[in-house]
C-alpha positions as CSV (number, residue, x, y, z in Angstrom):
1,M,-12.7,-4.8,-8.8
2,N,-10.0,-3.8,-11.4
3,R,-9.4,-0.2,-12.4
4,V,-11.3,-0.2,-15.8
5,K,-14.3,-2.0,-14.3
6,S,-14.3,0.4,-11.4
7,F,-14.3,3.4,-13.7
8,F,-17.1,1.9,-15.8
9,W,-19.3,1.5,-12.8
10,Y,-18.5,5.0,-11.6
11,L,-19.4,6.5,-15.0
12,L,-22.6,4.4,-15.1
13,L,-23.5,5.6,-11.6
14,F,-22.7,9.2,-12.4
15,N,-25.0,9.2,-15.5
16,F,-27.8,7.3,-13.7
17,S,-27.8,10.0,-10.9
18,F,-27.7,12.8,-13.5
19,I,-30.5,11.4,-15.6
20,S,-32.7,10.5,-12.6
21,S,-32.3,14.0,-11.1
22,Y,-33.0,15.6,-14.5
23,S,-36.2,13.6,-14.9
24,I,-37.4,14.9,-11.5
25,T,-36.4,18.6,-11.9
26,Y,-35.9,19.6,-15.6
27,F,-38.0,17.2,-17.5
28,R,-41.0,19.6,-17.9
29,N,-41.3,21.1,-21.3
30,G,-39.0,24.1,-21.7
31,T,-37.7,24.1,-18.2
32,F,-34.1,23.1,-19.1
33,A,-34.0,25.4,-22.1
34,T,-35.3,28.4,-20.1
35,N,-32.7,27.9,-17.4
36,F,-29.7,27.1,-19.6
37,I,-30.4,29.5,-22.5
38,D,-27.5,31.8,-21.5
39,L,-25.0,28.9,-21.9
40,N,-26.4,27.8,-25.3
41,L,-26.3,24.2,-24.3
42,N,-28.8,21.4,-24.8
43,E,-29.1,18.4,-22.4
44,L,-26.8,16.1,-24.5
45,S,-24.0,18.7,-24.8
46,L,-24.1,19.3,-21.0
47,L,-24.0,15.5,-20.3
48,I,-21.0,15.0,-22.6
49,I,-19.1,17.9,-21.0
50,L,-19.8,16.5,-17.5
51,N,-18.8,13.0,-18.5
52,L,-15.5,14.2,-19.9
53,S,-14.7,16.3,-16.9
54,T,-15.7,13.7,-14.3
55,S,-13.6,11.0,-16.2
56,L,-10.5,13.3,-16.1
57,I,-11.1,13.9,-12.4
58,Y,-11.5,10.2,-11.7
59,Y,-8.2,9.2,-13.3
60,F,-6.4,12.2,-11.8
61,I,-7.5,11.3,-8.3
62,S,-6.9,7.6,-8.7
63,F,-3.4,8.4,-9.9
64,L,-2.7,10.7,-6.9
65,I,-4.4,8.7,-4.2
66,V,-3.9,5.0,-3.8
67,S,-6.9,3.7,-1.9
68,E,-8.3,0.2,-1.4
69,S,-11.7,1.8,-0.7
70,Q,-13.8,2.2,-3.9
71,V,-16.4,4.2,-2.1
72,F,-13.8,6.8,-1.0
73,L,-12.6,7.1,-4.6
74,Y,-16.2,7.4,-6.0
75,L,-17.3,10.0,-3.4
76,L,-14.1,12.1,-3.7
77,T,-14.4,12.2,-7.5
78,F,-18.1,13.0,-7.4
79,T,-17.7,15.7,-4.8
80,T,-14.7,17.3,-6.7
81,Q,-16.8,17.2,-9.9
82,Q,-19.8,18.9,-8.2
83,L,-17.7,21.6,-6.6
84,L,-15.8,22.3,-9.8
85,F,-19.0,22.6,-11.8
86,V,-20.5,25.0,-9.3
87,F,-17.2,27.0,-9.3
88,V,-17.2,27.3,-13.1
89,L,-20.9,28.4,-13.1
90,W,-20.0,31.0,-10.4
91,L,-17.1,32.4,-12.5
92,I,-19.4,33.0,-15.4
93,K,-22.1,34.4,-13.1
94,F,-24.7,31.7,-14.0
95,T,-27.5,31.7,-11.4
96,D,-30.3,29.5,-12.8
97,L,-29.0,26.1,-11.7
98,S,-31.7,24.2,-9.9
99,R,-30.7,23.5,-6.3
100,S,-33.2,20.6,-6.2
101,F,-31.4,19.1,-9.2
102,Y,-28.1,19.3,-7.4
103,L,-29.3,17.9,-4.1
104,I,-31.3,15.0,-5.7
105,Q,-28.4,14.0,-7.9
106,T,-26.1,13.9,-4.9
107,I,-28.5,11.9,-2.8
108,I,-29.1,9.4,-5.6
109,F,-25.4,9.0,-6.3
110,F,-24.6,8.5,-2.7
111,I,-27.3,5.9,-2.0
112,V,-26.6,3.8,-5.1
113,A,-22.8,4.0,-4.7
114,M,-23.1,2.6,-1.2
115,L,-25.3,-0.3,-2.5
116,I,-23.0,-1.1,-5.4
117,I,-19.8,-1.1,-3.3
118,R,-21.5,-3.5,-0.8
119,T,-22.5,-5.8,-3.7
120,F,-19.0,-5.9,-5.0
121,D,-17.8,-6.9,-1.6
122,K,-20.0,-10.0,-2.0
123,N,-18.8,-10.8,-5.5
124,M,-15.1,-11.1,-4.9
125,D,-13.2,-14.4,-5.6
126,D,-14.6,-17.1,-3.3
127,I,-12.3,-19.0,-1.0
128,Y,-13.0,-21.8,1.5
129,I,-11.4,-22.9,4.7
130,S,-10.8,-26.5,5.6
131,F,-9.1,-28.5,8.4
132,D,-8.1,-31.2,5.8
133,K,-4.5,-30.5,4.8
134,D,-4.5,-32.9,1.8
135,L,-7.7,-31.5,0.4
136,C,-6.3,-27.9,0.6
137,S,-3.1,-28.9,-1.2
138,K,-5.2,-29.9,-4.3
139,N,-7.2,-26.7,-4.6
140,S,-5.8,-23.1,-4.6
141,N,-9.1,-21.7,-3.3
142,F,-9.0,-23.9,-0.2
143,I,-7.1,-22.5,2.8
144,Y,-5.8,-25.0,5.4
145,C,-6.4,-24.1,9.0
146,D,-4.8,-26.1,11.9
147,Y,-7.5,-26.6,14.5
148,K,-4.9,-27.1,17.2
149,D,-4.0,-23.4,16.8
150,F,-7.5,-22.2,16.2
151,P,-8.6,-19.3,15.9
152,S,-5.1,-17.7,15.9
153,N,-3.9,-19.7,12.9
154,L,-7.1,-18.9,10.9
155,L,-6.9,-15.2,11.5
156,D,-3.2,-14.9,10.5
157,T,-3.7,-17.1,7.4
158,L,-6.8,-15.3,6.1
159,T,-6.2,-11.6,6.9
160,E,-4.3,-10.8,3.7
161,L,-6.4,-13.1,1.4
162,L,-9.7,-11.6,2.6
163,K,-8.7,-8.1,1.3
164,S,-9.3,-9.4,-2.3
165,S,-11.4,-12.5,-1.7
166,N,-14.7,-13.5,-0.1
167,L,-14.8,-16.2,2.6
168,R,-17.6,-18.4,1.2
169,G,-17.7,-21.4,3.4
170,L,-16.1,-24.3,5.3
171,I,-15.3,-27.6,3.5
172,F,-16.1,-30.6,5.7
173,N,-14.5,-34.0,5.2
174,Q,-15.9,-36.5,7.6
175,S,-13.1,-39.1,7.1
176,E,-10.4,-36.5,7.9
177,S,-12.1,-34.8,10.8
178,E,-11.1,-37.1,13.6
179,D,-10.3,-34.3,16.1
180,L,-13.5,-32.4,15.4
181,S,-17.1,-33.4,15.8
182,F,-19.6,-32.2,13.3
183,H,-21.3,-30.2,16.0
184,E,-18.1,-28.2,16.7
185,I,-17.7,-27.5,13.0
186,V,-21.3,-26.3,12.9
187,E,-20.5,-23.9,15.7
188,I,-17.5,-22.6,13.8
189,S,-19.7,-22.1,10.8
190,N,-22.3,-20.2,12.7
191,Y,-19.7,-18.0,14.5
192,F,-18.0,-17.0,11.3
193,G,-21.3,-16.6,9.4
194,I,-20.3,-19.1,6.7
195,N,-21.9,-22.2,5.3
196,I,-20.6,-25.8,5.5
197,Y,-20.1,-27.8,2.3
198,E,-19.1,-31.3,1.4
199,I,-17.5,-32.1,-2.0
200,I,-19.4,-35.0,-3.6
201,N,-18.5,-36.0,-7.2
202,D,-16.6,-32.7,-7.7
203,K,-19.8,-30.8,-6.7
204,Y,-20.4,-28.6,-3.6
205,K,-23.2,-29.9,-1.5
206,L,-24.6,-27.6,1.1
207,V,-24.5,-29.4,4.5
208,H,-25.4,-26.6,6.9
209,K,-26.5,-23.0,6.3
210,S,-25.1,-20.7,8.9
211,T,-27.3,-18.6,11.1
212,S,-26.9,-14.9,10.2
213,L,-28.8,-11.7,10.1
214,S,-30.0,-10.3,6.7
215,T,-27.0,-8.6,5.1
216,V,-29.2,-7.1,2.4
217,L,-31.5,-5.4,4.9
218,K,-28.5,-4.4,7.1
219,N,-26.8,-2.8,4.1
220,F,-30.0,-0.8,3.2
221,E,-30.2,0.3,6.8
222,D,-26.6,1.5,6.9
223,V,-27.0,3.4,3.6
224,F,-30.2,5.0,4.8
225,L,-28.5,6.2,8.0
226,L,-25.4,7.4,6.2
227,T,-27.6,9.5,3.9
228,L,-29.3,11.0,7.0
229,V,-26.4,11.7,9.3
230,L,-23.2,11.9,7.3
231,P,-23.4,15.7,6.6
232,F,-24.2,16.3,10.3
233,F,-21.3,14.1,11.5
234,L,-18.9,15.8,9.1
235,F,-20.1,19.2,10.3
236,I,-19.3,18.3,13.9
237,M,-16.0,16.5,13.1
238,A,-14.4,19.5,11.3
239,P,-14.4,22.0,14.2
240,L,-13.7,19.2,16.7
241,S,-10.6,18.2,14.8
242,L,-9.4,21.7,15.0
243,V,-10.0,21.8,18.8
244,I,-8.0,18.6,19.3
245,L,-5.2,19.9,17.1
246,I,-5.0,23.2,19.2
247,F,-5.2,21.6,22.7
248,Q,-3.5,18.2,22.1
249,G,-1.5,18.6,19.0
250,R,-0.9,15.8,16.5
251,P,-2.1,13.2,15.7
252,I,-5.7,14.2,15.7
253,F,-6.9,10.6,15.0
254,Y,-6.1,7.3,16.7
255,T,-6.1,4.2,14.6
256,Q,-5.8,0.6,15.6
257,D,-6.1,-2.8,13.8
258,R,-9.3,-4.6,14.7
259,V,-11.1,-7.8,13.6
260,G,-14.2,-7.3,11.5
261,L,-16.6,-9.5,9.6
262,N,-15.4,-13.2,9.2
263,G,-12.0,-12.4,10.6
264,R,-11.1,-9.5,8.2
265,Y,-8.6,-7.1,9.7
266,F,-9.4,-3.4,9.3
267,R,-8.1,-0.1,10.8
268,I,-10.6,1.6,13.2
269,I,-10.5,5.4,13.4
270,K,-11.2,7.4,16.5
271,F,-10.4,10.9,17.8
272,R,-7.2,10.7,20.0
273,S,-8.1,10.9,23.6
274,M,-4.7,9.9,25.2
275,N,-1.2,11.4,25.4
276,N,1.8,9.6,24.0
277,N,3.2,8.4,27.3
278,V,4.3,4.8,27.4
279,I,3.2,2.6,30.3
280,G,4.8,-0.7,31.2
281,E,2.9,-4.0,31.1
282,D,2.9,-4.4,34.9
283,E,1.3,-1.0,35.3
284,L,-1.3,-1.7,32.6
285,K,-2.3,-4.9,34.4
286,K,-2.9,-3.0,37.6
287,L,-5.0,-0.4,35.7
288,N,-7.2,-3.0,34.0
289,K,-10.7,-3.2,35.6
290,K,-12.3,-5.5,33.0
291,S,-12.3,-9.3,33.5
292,K,-10.6,-11.8,31.3
293,I,-9.6,-10.7,27.8
294,V,-10.6,-7.1,27.4
295,F,-8.5,-4.2,28.8
296,K,-10.4,-1.2,30.3
297,A,-9.1,1.3,32.8
298,T,-11.4,3.7,34.7
299,K,-8.6,6.0,35.7
300,D,-6.0,5.7,33.0
301,P,-3.3,8.4,33.5
302,R,-2.7,8.6,29.7
303,I,-6.2,10.1,29.1
304,T,-6.1,13.9,28.6
305,K,-8.7,16.3,30.0
306,L,-10.1,16.8,26.6
307,G,-9.9,13.1,25.9
308,S,-11.9,12.4,29.1
309,F,-14.7,14.7,27.7
310,L,-14.6,13.0,24.3
311,R,-15.0,9.6,25.9
312,K,-17.8,10.6,28.3
313,S,-19.7,12.2,25.5
314,S,-18.8,9.4,23.0
315,L,-17.5,12.0,20.6
316,D,-14.3,10.1,20.2
317,E,-16.3,7.5,18.3
318,L,-17.5,9.9,15.6
319,P,-14.7,9.2,13.0
320,Q,-15.9,5.6,12.8
321,I,-18.4,6.9,10.3
322,I,-15.5,6.6,7.9
323,N,-15.3,2.8,8.7
324,V,-19.1,2.6,8.0
325,L,-18.6,4.4,4.7
326,K,-15.8,1.9,3.8
327,N,-18.2,-1.0,4.6
328,E,-15.9,-2.2,7.4
329,M,-18.4,-1.4,10.2
330,S,-22.1,-1.0,10.7
331,F,-23.9,1.6,12.8
332,V,-25.1,-1.1,15.2
333,G,-23.3,-4.4,15.9
334,P,-20.9,-6.1,18.3
335,R,-17.9,-4.1,19.5
336,P,-14.9,-4.5,17.1
337,P,-12.3,-6.5,19.0
338,I,-8.5,-6.1,18.8
339,I,-6.5,-8.9,17.1
340,S,-4.7,-10.2,20.3
341,E,-8.1,-10.4,22.0
342,V,-9.7,-12.6,19.3
343,K,-6.7,-14.9,19.4
344,Q,-7.6,-15.7,23.0
345,Y,-11.2,-16.4,22.2
346,E,-12.9,-19.6,23.1
347,L,-15.2,-21.2,20.5
348,K,-18.3,-19.7,22.2
349,H,-16.9,-16.2,21.7
350,L,-16.4,-16.4,18.0
351,K,-20.0,-15.6,17.0
352,R,-19.2,-12.0,17.6
353,I,-17.2,-11.8,14.4
354,S,-19.9,-13.4,12.2
355,V,-21.4,-10.0,11.5
356,K,-19.9,-6.5,10.9
357,P,-18.9,-4.8,14.1
358,G,-20.8,-1.6,15.1
359,I,-20.2,1.9,16.4
360,T,-22.8,1.1,19.1
361,G,-24.5,-2.2,20.2
362,L,-26.8,-3.9,22.6
363,W,-24.3,-4.3,25.5
364,Q,-23.2,-0.7,25.2
365,V,-26.7,0.5,26.0
366,T,-27.5,-2.2,28.6
367,L,-24.2,-3.2,30.2
368,R,-22.2,0.0,29.7
369,Q,-20.5,0.0,33.1
370,D,-20.4,-3.8,33.5
371,N,-17.0,-5.3,33.8
372,S,-17.9,-8.9,32.7
373,F,-16.5,-10.0,29.3
374,D,-18.8,-13.1,29.3
375,R,-21.9,-10.9,29.8
376,W,-20.7,-8.6,26.9
377,V,-20.4,-11.7,24.7
378,K,-23.8,-13.0,25.8
379,K,-25.4,-9.6,24.8
380,D,-23.6,-9.6,21.5
381,I,-24.8,-13.1,20.7
382,E,-28.3,-12.2,21.8
383,Y,-28.2,-9.3,19.4
384,I,-27.1,-11.4,16.5
385,E,-29.7,-14.1,17.1
386,N,-32.6,-11.7,17.6
387,W,-31.6,-9.1,15.0
388,S,-34.2,-6.9,13.4
389,V,-34.3,-3.4,11.9
390,T,-36.6,-2.4,14.8
391,L,-34.0,-3.7,17.4
392,D,-31.3,-1.6,15.7
393,F,-33.4,1.6,15.9
394,K,-34.2,0.9,19.5
395,I,-30.5,0.6,20.2
396,L,-29.8,3.8,18.4
397,L,-32.4,5.7,20.4
398,K,-30.9,4.3,23.7
399,T,-27.4,5.2,22.4
400,F,-28.6,8.8,22.0
401,N,-29.8,8.8,25.6
402,E,-26.5,7.5,26.8
403,I,-24.7,10.2,24.9
404,I,-26.9,12.9,26.4
405,G,-26.3,11.4,29.9
406,M,-22.5,11.4,29.4
407,T,-22.2,7.8,30.6
408,G,-19.1,7.0,28.6
409,E,-15.8,5.9,30.1
């Protein structure tokens, strides 16, 4: 989304939320005039003033802060506008602003903003992957992937492109796919959540539609949950950040590159629970209690006393709400793996990245203390293949029980 287009959608969204909220709270005859008589403003004058002020704030913030996240820019601009408006009214001792109007406008803006951003993520430039080198050399939207170095090659190739493009599908060429059976290509398609196409007479023919959960329903679910819990989460995070700063110092947050939907890299955010001591590879191997690819230590000397509490209570996961806001994660889904882990995956493991990763998931509430990586993957695939809104809310309820029981590691 370019800058002008992004601003246009922000302004449209701002006015939609204002008019919708006005229709619910001030539309009754005389209500607005009675409340705003001291300001000597009609509805149109107030709307023009707010549009001018929010436009200036938008461009000022976008100039100061360079962010790839449109949702962050939208919400920061809207919040600044709302606070500034309230501050101005407070200065002139204006007391008749409807709280219902303010609250409804904020909720409408937030919900629609989330849905618009998620729609834009689907409408980026389409790219395709293929294992046919000659075919890819003839089309700039086709990205060649060497199957002999799969999936490492694919992840390295696509990670930068996927920031500004949408992985649409896999182009299959039967005559050039001697090393791959169609069944294997179907598995890759299913695991990445992308469709398989053949090019016949310069037209794309859908050969196989990938199995995937409903992204539309999933997005609505995440937006609904964000609307409910975001204020509460932020209320907890603010004092908790201060406690971490006092007892552990900086940095407050721990960030790490992870693999998200269809191989996109993103930076996960957690509260820091470890000190800055460096441990050698040999010692790390001795500490690792998990089988195969994943690292997990039950008695890691780097974990601080406060960090141990944060992990047991799962409070260290709270900042991932920011990743959900940025549409990098969902509330419920497979665990977001690290890059080096995914590069060791076998074909059967890749289905985990066919959907957005989650803050919590099926294996976290059923196999929380289990050390088997294969059983984790099995539970993640079970979740993807049997997904429903009901299943997500069951997992969320079980997660709440796990937090209360302090079962984290």
